[in-house]
N, C-alpha and C positions, 0 to 999 in steps of 0.2 A: 947808698941808703935809698930804699924805695919811698914813694910818696905815701906818707901816713894817712892822708885824706882818702886816697884810693884804697889803701889797705882796710880802713874801717868803713868805707862807703859813705863818707861825709862830704857835704859841700864845704868850700873854703871859709864860709862865714859862720861855721858852727860855734855854739857857745859851750860852756863847761858841761851843762846838763846833757846836751846832745852828744858830746864826746863820750861821756860816761854811759849813756843809754846805748850808743852804738857799740861800745866795747863789751858791755854785758850781753847784748844780742849776738855779737860775733863769737864770744866765748861759749855761749849756749849751743851754737851750731858747730863749733869746733873746739871741744874741750882739750886740755893738755894731754890727757891719756890717749886720745884718738890720733892726734897729729901734733907732736911736740914742736916741729919746725914752724908750722903755721901759727900755733899758739904763741911762740916766741916772737914772730913777726907782728902779731896782734898786740902783744904786750909792749914791744918797742914802739909801735905806732901810737899806742895809748899814752905812753910816757912822754912822747915828744909833743903831744897835743893836750896834755893834762890841764895846764893853766893857760891863761891869756898870754902870759909872758913867754911860755914855752912855744905857743903857736906863733908868736911874733918872731922868735928865734928861728923856728922852722921856716917861716916865710922868707926870712933874710938870708939864711945860710944853707938851706937845702935846695940847691939849684939843679939837681940831676933830673933829666926828663924821665917820665915813667916808661917802663918796659911795655912791650906789646901785651904780655900776659896780664900786667896790671890794668891796662886799659880794657882788656876783655873782661876781667873780673869786675870792673866798674860797670860795664855794660850788662853783665850777667852775673849778679852777686851770688855768693854761696847760699844754697838753700832755695833759690828761686827755681821754678820749672825750667828745664833745659829747652832752649830754642834750637831749631835746626841750624841756624847760622853759627851758633857756638860750637856745635858738633863738627861743622866744616872747618872752623878755625882751629879747633883742637887737633883735627887730623892733619891740617897744614903744618902746625907747629911740631907735630911728631914726625913729619916727613912722609905721612901716608897719603893714600889717594883720597 
């Protein structure tokens, strides 16, 4: 399971309102008809952070480190202007020059 905070672009101390606002903003940039896989990842992340109790369970039991792509997405969120470093990292991940 990927880090839901990275998926939604939230700090670890986010409250219910921040989680909801981040989910709505992410769904607006990536609706289900455009990218169903990404939408499912957003939905799963939202459900795991929906309540304070769910956030505590995630903090206790979700111990997988984030992938490189998740860290890059956190540094360069969807919808933000592309930076030259992101293009270089994308090329490296694809195995290009």
